[in-house]
C-alpha positions as CSV (number, residue, x, y, z in Angstrom):
1,C,49.0,97.8,49.7
2,V,51.4,96.6,47.2
3,H,50.8,94.4,44.1
4,T,52.8,93.8,41.0
5,E,49.8,94.2,38.5
6,N,46.7,96.3,38.2
7,C,43.4,94.8,38.5
8,F,40.2,96.5,38.1
9,V,37.1,94.5,39.3
10,P,33.1,95.3,40.2
11,I,32.4,94.7,43.6
12,S,29.3,92.7,42.2
13,E,31.7,90.3,40.6
14,I,33.9,89.6,43.7
15,I,33.4,86.1,45.0
16,A,35.1,86.1,48.6
17,V,37.8,87.9,50.4
18,E,40.1,86.0,52.8
19,E,43.0,86.6,55.0
20,T,46.0,84.7,53.7
21,E,49.0,83.1,55.5
22,F,51.7,84.8,53.5
23,N,54.0,81.7,53.6
24,K,51.2,79.8,51.7
25,K,51.4,82.4,48.9
26,Q,55.2,82.9,48.8
27,R,56.2,85.3,46.1
28,N,59.6,86.6,44.9
29,I,59.0,90.2,46.1
30,G,62.7,91.3,46.6
31,R,63.4,93.7,49.4
32,W,59.7,93.5,50.9
33,H,60.4,90.0,52.1
34,K,63.5,91.0,53.8
35,M,62.2,94.2,55.5
36,A,59.5,93.0,57.7
37,K,56.8,90.4,58.2
38,L,54.1,90.7,55.7
39,H,50.3,90.7,56.0
40,A,48.2,89.5,53.1
41,F,44.5,88.8,51.8
42,T,43.3,87.2,48.7
43,V,40.4,88.3,46.6
44,Y,38.5,85.8,44.6
45,Y,36.7,87.2,41.7
46,V,35.0,86.5,38.5
47,K,37.2,86.4,35.4
48,K,35.6,86.5,32.0
49,A,36.7,84.6,29.1
50,R,35.4,84.0,25.5
51,N,32.1,82.6,24.5
52,H,30.4,83.8,28.0
53,R,32.7,81.4,30.0
54,W,33.2,82.6,33.6
55,R,36.2,81.3,35.8
56,C,37.1,81.8,39.4
57,S,40.3,83.6,39.7
58,D,42.3,85.2,42.6
59,V,44.6,88.0,43.4
60,T,46.8,88.3,46.6
61,F,47.7,91.8,48.2
62,W,50.2,92.2,51.0
63,C,51.6,95.1,53.2
64,V,53.8,95.3,56.3
65,D,51.0,97.2,58.3
66,E,48.8,94.6,60.0
67,P,46.0,97.1,61.0
68,I,45.7,98.4,57.4
69,C,45.5,94.9,55.8
70,N,42.6,94.2,58.4
71,Q,40.9,97.3,57.3
72,W,41.0,96.3,53.7
73,I,39.6,92.8,54.6
74,Q,36.8,94.5,56.7
75,A,36.1,97.1,54.3
76,L,35.8,94.6,51.4
77,K,33.5,92.3,53.3
78,E,31.2,94.8,54.3
79,L,30.9,95.8,50.6
80,L,30.3,92.2,49.9
81,E,27.5,92.1,52.6
82,M,25.8,94.9,50.8
83,Q,25.2,92.7,47.9
84,K,21.7,91.7,49.1
85,S,20.7,89.7,45.9
86,R,23.6,87.0,46.7
87,P,22.2,83.7,48.2
88,K,23.3,82.6,51.6
89,Q,21.2,79.1,51.8
90,L,20.4,77.0,48.7
91,L,18.4,73.9,48.3
92,V,20.3,71.5,45.6
93,Y,18.7,68.7,43.7
94,I,21.0,66.4,41.9
95,N,19.9,64.1,39.2
96,P,22.6,61.1,39.2
97,Y,21.0,59.4,36.1
98,G,20.9,62.2,33.6
99,G,23.1,62.8,30.7
100,K,26.2,60.8,31.0
101,R,25.4,60.2,34.8
102,Q,28.1,62.9,35.9
103,G,25.8,65.0,37.9
104,K,26.9,64.0,41.2
105,R,30.7,64.4,40.2
106,I,30.4,67.7,38.5
107,Y,28.5,69.1,41.5
108,E,31.0,67.7,44.2
109,Q,34.0,68.7,42.1
110,K,33.3,71.8,40.5
111,V,30.4,73.6,42.1
112,A,30.5,72.7,45.9
113,P,34.0,74.1,46.5
114,L,32.9,77.4,44.9
115,F,29.6,77.5,47.1
116,S,31.9,76.9,50.2
117,L,34.2,79.6,49.2
118,A,31.5,81.9,48.9
119,S,30.2,80.9,52.3
120,I,26.9,79.6,50.9
121,S,25.3,76.8,52.8
122,T,23.5,74.1,51.1
123,D,21.0,71.3,51.7
124,V,21.6,68.6,49.0
125,V,19.1,66.0,47.8
126,I,20.1,63.2,45.5
127,T,16.9,62.3,43.5
128,E,15.9,58.6,43.4
129,H,13.2,58.4,40.9
130,A,11.1,60.7,38.3
131,N,9.3,63.7,40.1
132,H,11.3,63.1,43.3
133,A,12.3,66.8,43.3
134,K,8.8,68.1,42.3
135,D,7.1,66.2,45.1
136,N,9.7,67.2,47.6
137,L,9.2,70.9,46.8
138,F,5.5,70.3,47.9
139,E,6.8,69.1,51.5
140,V,9.9,71.2,52.5
141,N,9.9,74.7,53.9
142,I,11.0,76.3,50.5
143,Y,10.8,79.9,52.1
144,K,13.9,79.4,54.2
145,Y,16.0,79.1,51.0
146,D,17.3,82.0,48.7
147,G,17.0,79.7,45.8
148,V,16.7,76.2,44.4
149,V,19.5,74.6,42.3
150,C,19.0,71.7,40.0
151,V,22.1,69.7,38.8
152,G,21.0,67.9,35.5
153,G,19.6,68.7,32.1
154,D,16.4,70.5,30.9
155,G,14.3,67.4,32.3
156,M,15.7,68.1,35.8
157,F,14.9,71.7,35.4
158,S,11.5,71.3,34.3
159,E,10.8,69.0,37.4
160,V,12.2,71.6,39.8
161,M,10.1,74.5,37.9
162,H,6.8,72.5,38.2
163,G,7.7,71.8,41.8
164,L,8.2,75.5,42.5
165,I,5.4,77.0,40.5
166,G,3.0,74.2,41.7
167,R,3.9,74.9,45.4
168,T,3.5,78.6,44.9
169,Q,0.0,78.5,43.5
170,K,-0.9,75.9,46.2
171,D,0.0,78.3,48.9
172,S,-1.5,81.3,47.3
173,G,-4.9,79.4,46.7
174,I,-4.6,79.5,42.9
175,D,-6.3,76.7,40.9
176,Q,-3.8,75.6,38.2
177,N,-6.6,73.7,36.2
178,N,-8.0,77.2,35.4
179,P,-6.5,78.2,32.1
180,K,-7.4,81.8,32.6
181,A,-6.0,82.0,36.2
182,S,-3.8,84.7,36.9
183,L,-0.7,82.9,38.4
184,V,1.4,84.2,41.5
185,Q,5.1,85.0,40.5
186,C,7.6,82.8,41.9
187,N,10.3,85.0,43.9
188,I,12.6,82.0,44.6
189,R,15.2,81.8,42.1
190,I,16.2,78.6,40.1
191,G,19.9,78.0,39.4
192,I,20.8,75.5,36.7
193,I,24.0,73.5,36.9
194,P,24.2,71.8,33.5
195,A,24.8,68.1,33.6
196,G,22.4,66.5,31.0
197,S,21.9,65.5,27.7
198,T,20.3,68.6,26.7
199,D,21.0,72.0,28.4
200,C,18.9,74.2,26.0
201,I,17.6,76.5,28.8
202,C,20.9,77.1,30.4
203,Y,22.6,77.8,26.9
204,S,19.7,80.3,26.0
205,T,20.1,82.3,29.4
206,V,23.6,82.2,30.0
207,G,25.3,81.7,26.6
208,I,27.1,78.6,27.5
209,S,26.4,75.1,29.1
210,D,29.3,75.3,31.7
211,P,28.9,74.3,35.4
212,V,31.4,76.6,36.7
213,T,30.0,79.6,34.8
214,S,26.5,78.7,36.2
215,A,27.7,78.3,39.6
216,L,29.5,81.6,39.5
217,H,26.3,83.3,38.3
218,I,24.4,81.8,41.3
219,I,27.3,83.1,43.6
220,V,27.1,86.6,42.4
221,G,23.1,86.7,42.7
222,D,22.3,87.3,39.2
223,C,18.5,87.5,38.5
224,Q,16.9,86.8,35.2
225,P,12.9,86.9,34.9
226,L,11.5,84.2,32.7
227,D,8.0,83.8,30.9
228,V,6.4,80.6,31.4
229,S,3.6,79.2,29.4
230,S,0.8,77.0,30.8
231,V,-0.7,74.3,28.7
232,H,-4.3,73.0,29.3
233,H,-6.6,70.4,27.8
234,N,-10.3,70.8,28.5
235,N,-9.8,72.8,31.6
236,T,-7.3,70.4,33.1
237,F,-3.7,71.6,33.7
238,L,-1.1,69.5,31.6
239,K,2.4,71.2,31.9
240,Y,4.4,74.3,32.0
241,S,6.7,75.2,29.2
242,V,9.6,77.7,29.1
243,S,11.4,76.7,25.9
244,L,9.7,74.6,23.0
245,L,6.1,73.4,22.4
246,G,6.4,71.5,19.3
247,Y,3.9,69.5,17.4
248,G,4.5,67.5,14.2
249,F,8.3,67.2,13.2
250,Y,9.6,67.9,16.9
251,G,6.9,65.9,18.5
252,D,7.4,63.0,16.3
253,I,11.2,63.1,16.9
254,L,10.8,63.0,20.8
255,K,8.1,60.1,20.6
256,D,10.4,58.0,18.4
257,S,13.6,58.8,20.5
258,E,11.8,57.9,23.6
259,K,11.6,54.3,22.4
260,K,15.4,54.2,21.7
261,R,16.8,55.8,25.3
262,W,19.6,52.9,25.2
263,M,21.3,54.5,22.3
264,G,22.0,57.7,24.3
265,P,22.1,61.3,23.1
266,I,22.7,60.0,19.5
267,R,19.0,58.6,19.4
268,Y,18.0,62.3,18.6
269,D,20.0,62.3,15.5
270,Y,18.6,58.9,14.4
271,S,15.0,59.8,15.2
272,G,15.5,63.2,13.5
273,F,16.7,61.6,10.3
274,K,14.0,59.1,10.3
275,T,11.2,61.6,11.0
276,F,12.4,63.8,8.2
277,L,12.3,60.9,5.7
278,S,8.6,60.0,6.9
279,H,7.6,63.5,6.1
280,H,4.3,63.4,7.9
281,Y,2.0,66.4,7.8
282,Y,-1.1,66.9,10.1
283,E,-4.3,68.8,9.7
284,G,-5.5,71.1,12.4
285,T,-6.8,74.6,13.4
286,I,-4.6,77.3,15.2
287,A,-6.4,80.2,16.9
288,Y,-4.2,82.7,18.4
289,Q,-4.3,86.2,20.2
290,P,-1.6,88.5,19.0
291,A,0.8,89.9,21.5
292,K,-0.1,93.6,21.0
293,H,1.9,94.8,23.9
294,T,5.3,93.7,22.8
295,H,7.9,96.0,21.3
296,G,9.5,93.7,19.0
297,S,8.5,91.3,16.3
298,P,10.0,87.7,15.4
299,R,11.5,89.0,12.1
300,D,13.5,91.8,13.5
301,K,17.2,91.6,14.5
302,E,16.6,92.5,18.2
303,S,18.1,89.6,20.1
304,C,17.4,89.2,23.9
305,R,20.4,90.4,25.8
306,T,21.4,91.4,29.3
307,G,19.1,94.1,30.5
308,C,16.9,93.8,27.5
309,Y,14.9,97.0,26.9
310,V,12.3,95.0,24.9
311,C,11.4,92.8,27.9
312,K,11.4,95.8,30.2
313,K,9.0,97.6,27.8
314,S,6.8,95.0,27.0
315,E,6.2,94.0,30.7
316,K,5.7,97.7,31.4
317,Q,3.1,97.8,28.7
318,L,1.4,94.6,29.6
319,A,1.0,95.7,33.1
320,E,-0.7,98.8,31.9
321,Q,-2.9,97.0,30.0
322,H,-4.1,94.8,32.6
323,K,-4.6,97.7,35.0
324,E,-6.8,99.6,32.4
325,C,-9.3,96.8,31.4
326,G,-8.4,93.7,33.6
327,L,-7.3,90.6,32.4
328,K,-10.5,88.7,31.8
329,H,-12.1,91.8,30.2
330,E,-9.1,92.3,27.8
331,E,-9.2,88.3,26.6
332,G,-12.9,88.6,26.2
333,E,-12.7,91.7,23.8
334,E,-9.5,90.7,22.0
335,E,-10.0,89.1,18.6
336,W,-8.9,85.6,18.0
337,K,-7.2,85.0,14.6
338,V,-7.9,81.5,13.1
339,I,-5.6,79.5,10.6
340,K,-6.5,76.2,9.3
341,G,-4.1,73.9,7.3
342,K,-1.8,71.1,6.8
343,F,1.3,71.5,8.8
344,L,4.7,69.8,9.0
345,A,5.5,71.4,12.1
346,I,3.9,73.8,14.8
347,N,6.3,75.3,17.3
348,A,5.9,77.8,20.0
349,V,8.9,79.2,21.8
350,N,9.3,81.3,24.7
351,M,13.2,81.7,24.0
352,S,15.4,81.4,21.0
353,C,15.9,77.8,21.8
354,A,19.7,78.2,20.9
355,C,22.1,75.3,21.2
356,P,25.7,74.6,20.1
357,R,24.1,73.2,16.9
358,S,21.9,75.9,16.2
359,P,23.5,79.0,17.6
360,K,20.6,81.4,16.7
361,G,17.8,79.0,17.7
362,L,14.3,78.3,16.5
363,S,13.4,81.9,16.7
364,P,16.6,84.2,16.9
365,A,14.5,87.3,18.1
366,A,12.5,85.5,20.8
367,H,12.6,87.4,24.2
368,L,13.0,85.7,27.6
369,A,10.7,87.9,29.6
370,D,8.3,90.0,27.1
371,G,5.2,88.0,28.0
372,S,4.9,86.5,24.7
373,A,5.7,83.4,22.7
374,D,6.8,83.1,19.0
375,L,4.3,80.8,17.2
376,I,6.1,79.3,14.1
377,L,3.8,77.2,11.5
378,V,5.5,75.2,9.0
379,R,3.0,74.3,6.2
380,K,3.1,71.2,4.1
381,C,5.9,71.5,1.5
382,S,8.3,69.4,-0.3
383,R,11.1,67.5,1.6
384,F,13.7,69.5,-0.1
385,D,12.0,72.6,1.0
386,F,11.6,71.5,4.5
387,L,15.4,70.5,4.5
388,R,16.1,74.1,3.3
389,Y,14.2,75.3,6.2
390,L,15.9,73.1,8.8
391,V,19.4,74.1,7.4
392,R,18.6,77.7,7.9
393,H,18.8,77.0,11.8
394,T,22.5,76.5,11.3
395,N,23.5,79.5,9.5
396,Q,22.8,83.4,9.7
397,D,20.2,83.5,7.0
398,D,16.5,84.5,7.9
399,Q,14.9,81.0,8.6
400,F,11.3,82.7,8.2
401,D,11.9,83.7,4.7
402,F,10.0,81.0,3.1
403,P,6.4,81.0,1.6
404,F,5.5,78.1,3.5
405,V,6.6,79.4,7.0
406,D,4.6,81.9,9.2
407,V,5.6,83.2,12.4
408,Y,3.8,85.2,14.8
409,R,4.3,86.9,18.2
410,V,1.3,85.6,20.5
411,K,0.2,85.8,24.2
412,C,-2.0,82.8,23.8
413,F,-3.2,80.2,21.3
414,R,-5.2,77.0,20.8
415,F,-4.6,74.1,18.6
416,T,-7.3,71.4,17.8
417,S,-6.2,68.6,15.5
418,K,-8.5,67.5,12.3
419,L,-9.2,64.3,14.2
420,S,-10.4,66.2,17.4
421,E,-12.6,68.5,15.3
422,D,-14.4,65.3,13.8
423,N,-15.0,63.8,17.4
424,E,-18.5,63.7,16.8
425,S,-17.9,60.9,14.4
426,N,-16.9,57.2,15.4
427,V,-13.3,57.2,15.9
428,M,-12.8,54.1,14.0
429,D,-14.8,55.4,11.0
430,I,-12.4,58.3,11.2
431,G,-9.4,56.1,10.9
432,K,-10.7,54.1,8.2
433,K,-11.8,57.1,6.3
434,R,-8.4,58.8,6.5
435,F,-6.3,55.6,6.1
436,G,-6.7,55.8,2.4
437,Q,-5.8,59.6,2.0
438,F,-2.8,59.3,4.2
439,C,-1.3,56.8,2.2
440,R,-2.1,58.3,-0.9
441,D,0.0,61.2,0.5
442,H,2.7,59.0,2.0
443,P,2.9,55.8,-0.4
444,A,6.2,54.9,1.3
445,C,4.7,54.8,4.9
446,C,1.6,52.5,4.6
447,C,0.3,53.8,8.0
448,N,-2.5,55.7,9.3
449,I,-1.1,58.2,11.7
450,V,-3.4,61.2,12.0
451,N,-2.1,62.8,15.2
452,S,1.3,64.0,16.3
453,T,2.5,64.3,19.9
454,W,3.3,67.7,21.4
455,N,7.0,68.0,22.6
456,C,6.7,70.1,25.8
457,D,10.4,70.9,26.8
458,G,11.4,67.4,26.0
459,E,8.5,65.6,27.6
460,T,5.6,64.0,25.6
461,L,2.0,65.3,25.7
462,D,-0.6,63.3,23.9
463,S,-3.5,65.6,23.8
464,S,-3.9,66.9,20.5
465,A,-6.2,69.6,21.4
466,I,-4.5,72.1,23.8
467,E,-4.7,75.7,25.1
468,V,-1.5,77.5,25.8
469,R,-1.1,80.9,27.6
470,V,2.0,82.8,28.4
471,H,2.5,84.2,31.9
472,C,5.0,87.1,31.9
473,Q,7.9,86.7,34.1
474,L,6.3,84.1,36.1
475,M,9.8,82.9,37.6
476,K,13.3,84.0,38.0
477,L,16.8,82.3,37.2
478,F,20.3,82.8,38.6
479,A,21.3,84.3,35.3
480,R,21.6,87.8,33.6
481,G,20.8,86.9,30.0
482,I,23.3,86.5,27.3
483,E,25.7,89.3,27.5
484,E,27.1,91.2,24.4
485,N,30.4,89.7,23.3
486,C,33.4,92.1,24.4
487,K,36.2,92.4,22.2
488,D,38.5,92.5,24.9
489,E,37.9,89.2,26.7
490,A,39.3,90.6,30.0
491,A,36.9,93.6,30.1
492,Y,34.6,94.1,32.9
493,S,31.0,95.3,33.0
494,Q,31.0,98.9,34.6
495,S,27.5,98.4,36.1
496,G,27.1,98.4,40.0
497,V,29.5,99.5,42.5
498,E,33.2,99.3,41.5
499,Q,36.2,99.3,43.4
500,L,40.0,99.9,42.3
501,L,42.2,97.4,44.3
């Protein structure tokens, strides 16, 4: 085979191989064109650009010998068939209302052609109302699919995740209302095509919110395990969380922004500024169990990257602990650490929660699949100090280096607000008793808010007393984690089977 330039591509990143009608790919090849009829084939492959962006590129090869050309095509297709992690049939849910209402257009114009090129068959469902995808996942035969793809923002992903995890537990006879239940891992991967107002999960697991990049990760069959936290109240299941659980500042922002959805994405900026000025703090008690099985800490510089050794070692260590003493016995013996205080914000994150505005996220060293969450407590402080803390999210400084900020790596925790602790008293009496105190602390406010709202991956939870437990690698994504930036943007990973064309 003859080609005008060298191209080195791992088989794992070839998208498709097709026989090519040479006249459709006319090239100026001089004497080759005059000598004989030419036979050609085109290889479509992943081309990596800056900032973790992937694109579909192609290169065409030709020769005068038809049998040799056919041998190349057959050999390459056989190598692609050996890539067993690649999906062949996908269930796709599209939210046509999320973000800027571009989900359907993005899928049809940017994603569907790539799936077709890779010979992936799809069943597409356009969601018509809230929880449509979640309810549908309890009805369809999910086991005939190699994955479920959601086109939308973090809310759409959360809906699909709840449906898939809930269906898996139901089929396995697991009671989700039991906070100590050992949940069954979901082996059906979820793909995220970003098309929403916020795409934090996609950004934190791929490195960029780009539909084509995400589609290519799905096509090549990438797999990234992901920790999931379950949230309970009084032995009643509330929600699953994979990114942020926030009480206080982030809970108040969400609660206020929900009243202003008509403003679009800018509502988050408005509500954030308003919440910052209000400067509410909340009293409560945190009890947590340290994640002793982990091999890192929230204050180290070990970012979670593709093939993360911290996640692998922590998973192995956690499995050994469970094997030795059993989950229930271990939890019964483990000491709970208790913290009481007044907090501006209580955040628990399963991942860095990085986004374009905060490239390092809320916890830069949080890991995707180590069976732990980073619990961040921001105690009552001045507005100026709190602003200093918030600004740290946008730069390279250590955002935990403040006397009023504590961070712990935990495997489970409980939170009870002061109001819930006083529930033996009459609620109205409590409100009256605390009204004066609150207004003394916040003279500009003149209100008696004593409870915040939990922000659970962008959805509100009104329960002020919750129990949170991290389930190690409960689900899997069509992703590979964030790759280390290469100096040469055209360089390719050397892992897997490689073929020089």
